[in-house]
C-alpha positions as CSV (number, residue, x, y, z in Angstrom):
1,M,-41.5,-48.0,18.1
2,K,-42.0,-44.4,17.0
3,K,-41.7,-43.1,20.6
4,L,-38.5,-45.2,21.0
5,S,-36.9,-43.7,17.8
6,L,-37.7,-40.2,19.0
7,L,-36.2,-41.0,22.4
8,L,-33.0,-42.3,20.8
9,L,-32.8,-39.3,18.6
10,A,-33.1,-37.0,21.6
11,V,-30.4,-38.9,23.5
12,L,-28.0,-38.7,20.5
13,T,-28.7,-35.0,20.0
14,C,-28.0,-34.4,23.7
15,I,-24.7,-36.3,23.5
16,V,-23.6,-34.3,20.4
17,C,-24.4,-31.1,22.2
18,I,-22.5,-32.2,25.3
19,A,-19.5,-33.6,23.4
20,Q,-17.6,-30.5,22.3
21,P,-14.3,-28.6,22.8
22,E,-14.3,-25.4,24.9
23,I,-11.6,-22.9,25.4
24,K,-11.1,-21.0,28.7
25,F,-8.3,-18.4,29.2
26,E,-6.7,-17.8,32.6
27,N,-6.6,-14.1,31.7
28,T,-7.7,-12.3,28.6
29,T,-5.6,-9.2,29.1
30,F,-1.8,-9.0,29.5
31,D,-0.5,-5.7,30.9
32,F,3.2,-5.0,30.1
33,G,3.1,-1.9,32.3
34,K,5.7,0.7,31.3
35,I,8.3,-0.3,28.8
36,K,11.1,1.6,27.1
37,E,10.8,2.4,23.4
38,E,14.4,1.4,22.8
39,G,14.2,-1.7,24.9
40,G,13.2,-4.1,22.1
41,K,10.3,-6.3,21.5
42,V,8.3,-7.6,24.4
43,T,6.2,-10.8,24.6
44,G,3.2,-11.7,26.7
45,K,1.8,-15.3,27.1
46,F,-1.8,-16.3,27.4
47,I,-2.5,-19.7,28.9
48,F,-5.8,-21.5,28.2
49,T,-7.4,-24.8,29.0
50,N,-9.6,-27.1,27.0
51,V,-12.5,-27.4,29.5
52,G,-14.6,-29.4,27.0
53,N,-14.7,-33.1,26.4
54,E,-13.4,-33.2,22.8
55,P,-9.9,-32.2,21.4
56,L,-9.6,-28.4,20.9
57,E,-7.8,-26.8,18.0
58,L,-6.9,-23.1,17.3
59,T,-8.1,-22.5,13.7
60,N,-7.0,-18.8,13.5
61,V,-5.1,-16.4,15.7
62,R,-5.1,-13.0,14.1
63,P,-3.6,-9.8,15.6
64,G,-5.9,-6.8,15.2
65,C,-3.1,-4.7,13.7
66,G,0.4,-4.9,12.3
67,C,1.9,-4.0,15.7
68,T,1.5,-7.5,17.2
69,A,2.6,-11.0,16.2
70,A,1.2,-14.2,17.6
71,N,2.8,-17.6,18.2
72,Y,0.5,-20.3,19.6
73,T,0.0,-24.0,20.3
74,K,-0.4,-26.0,17.0
75,G,-2.4,-29.2,16.8
76,A,-5.0,-30.7,19.0
77,I,-5.3,-30.0,22.7
78,A,-6.8,-32.8,24.6
79,P,-9.6,-32.3,27.2
80,G,-8.2,-30.9,30.4
81,E,-4.9,-30.0,28.7
82,Q,-3.4,-26.5,28.4
83,G,-2.2,-24.5,25.4
84,Y,-0.8,-21.0,24.9
85,I,-0.8,-17.9,22.7
86,E,2.2,-15.6,22.7
87,A,1.7,-11.9,21.7
88,T,4.7,-9.8,20.7
89,Y,4.8,-6.0,20.6
90,N,7.5,-3.8,19.1
91,P,7.5,-0.5,20.9
92,Y,10.1,1.2,18.7
93,N,8.7,4.5,17.2
94,R,5.4,3.9,19.1
95,P,5.6,6.0,22.3
96,G,2.5,6.3,24.4
97,I,-0.3,4.1,25.7
98,F,-1.3,1.1,23.6
99,N,-4.2,-1.4,23.7
100,K,-4.2,-4.1,21.0
101,N,-6.4,-7.1,20.5
102,I,-5.9,-10.6,19.1
103,R,-8.8,-12.5,17.6
104,V,-9.0,-16.2,18.3
105,T,-11.2,-18.8,16.6
106,T,-11.3,-22.5,17.3
107,N,-13.0,-25.7,16.3
108,E,-15.8,-25.0,18.8
109,P,-19.2,-25.7,17.3
110,R,-20.3,-22.0,17.1
111,F,-17.4,-21.3,14.7
112,I,-18.1,-24.4,12.6
113,E,-21.8,-23.6,12.4
114,N,-21.2,-19.9,11.6
115,E,-18.1,-18.6,9.9
116,K,-19.0,-15.1,11.0
117,A,-19.3,-15.9,14.7
118,T,-17.7,-13.4,17.0
119,P,-14.1,-14.6,17.8
120,H,-12.6,-14.8,21.3
121,M,-10.8,-11.6,22.1
122,I,-7.6,-11.3,24.1
123,F,-5.7,-8.0,24.7
124,I,-2.3,-6.6,25.4
125,K,-1.8,-3.2,26.8
126,G,0.9,-0.9,28.3
127,E,2.7,2.4,28.0
128,V,5.8,3.0,25.9
129,I,8.2,5.5,27.4
130,K,9.6,7.7,24.7
131,R,13.3,7.3,24.0
132,P,15.7,10.2,23.9
133,P,16.0,11.7,20.4
134,T,18.8,10.5,18.3
135,E,21.4,12.8,16.7
136,F,19.6,12.3,13.4
137,E,16.2,13.4,14.9
138,K,17.8,16.4,16.6
139,A,19.0,17.6,13.2
140,G,15.7,16.8,11.4
141,Y,17.1,13.9,9.3
142,T,14.5,11.2,10.0
143,K,13.3,10.1,6.6
144,T,16.5,8.3,5.4
145,S,19.0,6.0,7.0
146,G,22.8,5.5,7.0
147,M,25.5,7.9,8.1
148,L,25.0,10.3,5.2
149,R,21.4,11.3,5.2
150,I,19.0,13.3,3.0
151,K,16.5,15.5,4.9
152,E,13.6,15.3,2.5
153,P,14.1,12.7,-0.3
154,N,10.6,13.0,-1.8
155,V,9.2,15.8,-4.0
156,A,5.9,16.2,-5.9
157,H,4.8,18.8,-8.4
158,N,2.0,19.6,-10.8
159,L,3.7,20.7,-14.1
160,L,2.9,21.6,-17.6
161,N,4.9,19.7,-20.2
162,T,6.7,22.9,-21.1
163,E,7.9,23.7,-17.6
164,T,11.0,23.0,-15.5
165,V,11.3,23.0,-11.7
166,N,14.4,23.2,-9.4
167,D,14.5,21.3,-6.1
168,T,17.0,21.7,-3.3
169,F,17.9,18.6,-1.3
170,Y,19.8,19.0,2.0
171,V,22.3,16.3,3.0
172,R,24.4,15.8,6.1
173,N,27.4,13.6,7.0
174,F,26.9,12.1,10.5
175,W,30.0,9.9,10.1
176,T,33.5,10.5,11.4
177,K,34.9,10.1,7.9
178,P,34.4,12.1,4.7
179,V,31.6,10.8,2.5
180,T,31.6,10.9,-1.3
181,F,28.3,11.9,-3.1
182,T,28.2,11.1,-6.8
183,L,25.2,11.1,-9.2
184,E,25.1,7.5,-10.5
185,K,23.2,8.0,-13.7
186,K,22.4,11.2,-15.5
187,Q,18.9,11.3,-17.0
188,D,18.3,13.8,-19.8
189,Y,15.3,15.3,-17.9
190,I,16.9,15.4,-14.4
191,S,20.2,17.1,-14.0
192,E,22.3,18.4,-11.1
193,I,22.8,22.1,-11.6
194,Y,24.5,23.1,-8.3
195,R,25.9,21.9,-5.0
196,N,27.5,24.0,-2.3
197,F,30.2,21.4,-1.5
198,G,32.7,19.4,-3.5
199,A,32.8,15.7,-4.4
200,E,32.5,14.7,-0.7
201,L,31.0,15.9,2.6
202,L,33.3,16.3,5.6
203,P,32.4,14.8,9.0
204,G,29.5,16.8,10.5
205,Q,29.1,18.9,7.3
206,E,25.7,19.8,6.0
207,G,25.3,20.7,2.3
208,F,22.7,20.9,-0.4
209,V,22.3,19.8,-4.0
210,V,20.0,21.4,-6.6
211,L,18.4,19.3,-9.2
212,K,16.4,20.4,-12.3
213,Y,13.5,18.5,-13.6
214,D,12.6,19.3,-17.2
215,A,9.1,18.1,-18.1
216,S,9.5,18.9,-21.8
217,K,12.3,16.3,-21.9
218,R,10.4,13.8,-19.9
219,N,7.9,13.6,-22.8
220,A,5.2,11.9,-20.8
221,F,1.8,12.8,-19.4
222,G,0.0,12.0,-16.2
223,Q,1.4,10.7,-12.9
224,M,5.1,10.1,-13.4
225,K,7.3,8.5,-10.8
226,D,11.1,9.0,-11.2
227,M,14.1,8.1,-9.1
228,V,17.5,9.6,-8.9
229,I,20.4,7.6,-7.4
230,F,23.6,8.9,-5.8
231,Q,26.4,6.5,-4.9
232,T,28.4,7.1,-1.7
233,N,30.9,5.4,0.5
234,D,28.5,5.3,3.4
235,S,29.4,2.1,5.3
236,L,25.7,1.5,6.3
237,E,23.8,2.5,3.2
238,P,25.9,3.4,0.2
239,V,23.0,4.0,-2.3
240,K,21.0,7.1,-1.7
241,R,17.7,7.6,-3.6
242,L,15.6,10.7,-4.4
243,H,12.0,10.3,-5.5
244,Y,9.8,12.4,-7.8
245,A,6.1,12.1,-8.1
246,N,5.1,14.6,-10.8
247,N,1.7,15.1,-12.4
248,I,2.5,16.4,-16.0
249,K,-0.3,18.1,-18.0
250,E,-0.2,19.3,-21.6
251,D,0.3,23.0,-22.2
252,F,-2.3,24.3,-24.7
253,S,-1.8,28.0,-24.0
254,K,0.1,28.7,-27.2
255,L,-2.5,27.3,-29.6
256,S,-3.9,29.8,-32.0
257,A,-7.7,30.3,-32.5
258,K,-7.4,28.4,-35.8
259,Q,-5.6,25.5,-34.1
260,L,-8.2,25.3,-31.4
261,K,-11.0,25.4,-34.0
262,N,-9.3,22.5,-35.8
263,A,-8.3,20.6,-32.7
264,P,-9.2,16.9,-32.0
265,V,-12.2,16.2,-29.8
266,C,-12.3,13.1,-27.6
267,V,-15.7,11.4,-27.1
268,I,-15.9,8.3,-24.9
269,S,-18.7,5.8,-25.2
270,T,-19.2,5.7,-21.4
271,D,-18.0,7.4,-18.3
272,S,-18.9,4.5,-16.0
273,L,-18.2,0.8,-16.5
274,S,-19.3,-2.0,-14.3
275,M,-17.5,-5.2,-14.9
276,G,-20.0,-7.2,-13.0
277,N,-19.2,-10.3,-10.9
278,L,-16.1,-12.4,-11.2
279,M,-14.4,-15.1,-9.1
280,K,-11.2,-14.6,-7.1
281,N,-8.0,-15.1,-9.0
282,T,-9.7,-14.7,-12.4
283,S,-9.6,-12.0,-15.0
284,K,-12.1,-10.2,-17.1
285,S,-11.9,-7.7,-19.9
286,E,-14.4,-5.1,-21.3
287,T,-14.0,-2.5,-24.1
288,V,-15.0,1.1,-24.4
289,R,-14.9,3.2,-27.6
290,V,-13.0,6.4,-28.1
291,Q,-14.1,8.5,-31.0
292,N,-12.4,11.6,-32.5
293,T,-15.1,14.0,-33.7
294,G,-12.6,16.8,-34.2
295,K,-10.6,17.9,-37.3
296,S,-7.1,16.7,-36.5
297,P,-5.6,13.5,-35.1
298,L,-6.4,12.6,-31.5
299,I,-3.4,11.3,-29.7
300,I,-3.9,9.1,-26.6
301,R,-1.1,10.3,-24.4
302,N,-1.6,7.9,-21.5
303,L,-4.1,5.4,-20.0
304,E,-3.7,5.8,-16.2
305,S,-5.5,3.5,-13.8
306,S,-5.9,4.4,-10.1
307,V,-5.6,0.8,-9.0
308,P,-3.0,-1.6,-10.4
309,M,-5.4,-4.6,-10.7
310,F,-7.1,-2.6,-13.5
311,S,-5.1,-2.2,-16.7
312,A,-5.9,-0.7,-20.1
313,T,-4.6,-0.9,-23.6
314,S,-5.8,0.8,-26.9
315,N,-5.7,-0.7,-30.4
316,M,-4.9,2.7,-31.7
317,M,-2.9,5.5,-30.0
318,T,-3.4,8.0,-32.8
319,I,-7.0,8.3,-34.0
320,P,-7.6,10.2,-37.2
321,A,-10.4,12.7,-37.6
322,G,-13.7,10.8,-37.6
323,G,-12.0,7.6,-36.4
324,T,-12.7,5.3,-33.5
325,A,-10.4,3.3,-31.3
326,E,-11.2,0.6,-28.7
327,I,-9.7,0.6,-25.2
328,T,-9.6,-2.8,-23.6
329,I,-9.9,-2.7,-19.8
330,T,-8.8,-5.8,-17.9
331,L,-9.3,-6.6,-14.2
332,K,-7.2,-9.2,-12.6
333,A,-9.2,-10.2,-9.5
334,P,-7.4,-10.4,-6.2
335,N,-7.5,-13.5,-3.9
336,R,-10.3,-12.0,-1.7
337,A,-14.0,-11.3,-2.0
338,S,-14.5,-7.6,-2.2
339,M,-16.0,-4.7,-4.1
340,Q,-13.4,-3.0,-6.3
341,N,-13.7,0.6,-7.4
342,A,-11.2,2.5,-9.5
343,T,-10.9,5.2,-12.2
344,L,-9.2,5.2,-15.6
345,D,-7.9,8.5,-16.9
346,V,-7.8,8.7,-20.7
347,I,-5.3,11.5,-21.3
348,T,-5.3,12.9,-24.8
349,N,-4.3,16.1,-26.8
350,D,-7.9,17.3,-26.8
351,P,-7.4,20.9,-25.5
352,A,-11.0,21.2,-24.3
353,N,-11.0,17.9,-22.4
354,P,-7.4,16.5,-22.0
355,I,-8.4,14.1,-19.3
356,R,-11.6,12.0,-19.5
357,T,-12.2,9.8,-16.5
358,I,-14.0,6.4,-16.6
359,K,-15.4,5.1,-13.3
360,L,-14.7,1.3,-12.9
361,S,-16.4,-1.2,-10.6
362,A,-16.5,-4.9,-10.0
363,K,-17.6,-7.4,-7.4
364,I,-15.1,-10.2,-6.5
365,L,-16.9,-13.3,-5.3
């Protein structure tokens, strides 16, 4: 009886091993050859057959980068039947040789038994022939769009809170009609101080606008992002935006020896905080203490996190001499398992250490 049971078990095991889906591709590489950059998206099709004896399903079809997109057979593919995977490539702004992969997983036993099993790999390749330069590219206006364009719409500076900076922005009208160019909203810390054209740019005309950024009027510290908007009659993109990314630090150069002696002193309870383990899509908070061991009030100018999922608030922004505040640091965990590392800059009016940095870490399960 025991031998019979073992024999039946062996037979059943053999049947299970034999009864399984199996994918087989006709070709694992699709060569587009030479394609024109301006010719639009191209699509290659991979045909496969279920050579197993159980229904086959594609459980994941994942392009190796953002350059490819995949459409594929959904649902079960019966034994002996065929399915397909379509891979699309957009050649625009991607001149040169390319070789991209698509990772394919199925309901084959090896993927069910091991979620980290190596996927099937299929490839697309080819060469994109560079298109002729546009009139915008010939003129160096590639970072904005529309018929009126700004050559360089982004600026960044390191500034003291007592400083101002002037920036020159070049603009050009590529349209056949005059284009108006009007500052939409005047901010007290960003102002237009000069332009070498009137209220509009004539067809083909290039001009420039000078804007002044006044950090003292901005009244903020740390990494500041600001946007300036111009309204135009551009038929394609009427709103034009200029972007500032300025790092503003406090100017302590005019403090007297007496003021420095009586200045606030920022002492933080830790310069490294591990928030431990937490599950995906949950949140967790920890606190650190900030003590003022100086002789005048300590002002927390800003709490600046390097990663948005970490945020911080303080129960006291002005800490009297000898006082202590608590900073609550909260992590909102993303929807993926990962190690998260970040920094939190505590920016204060302590002239000796205006920026104290806390290293943050957590493991998302």
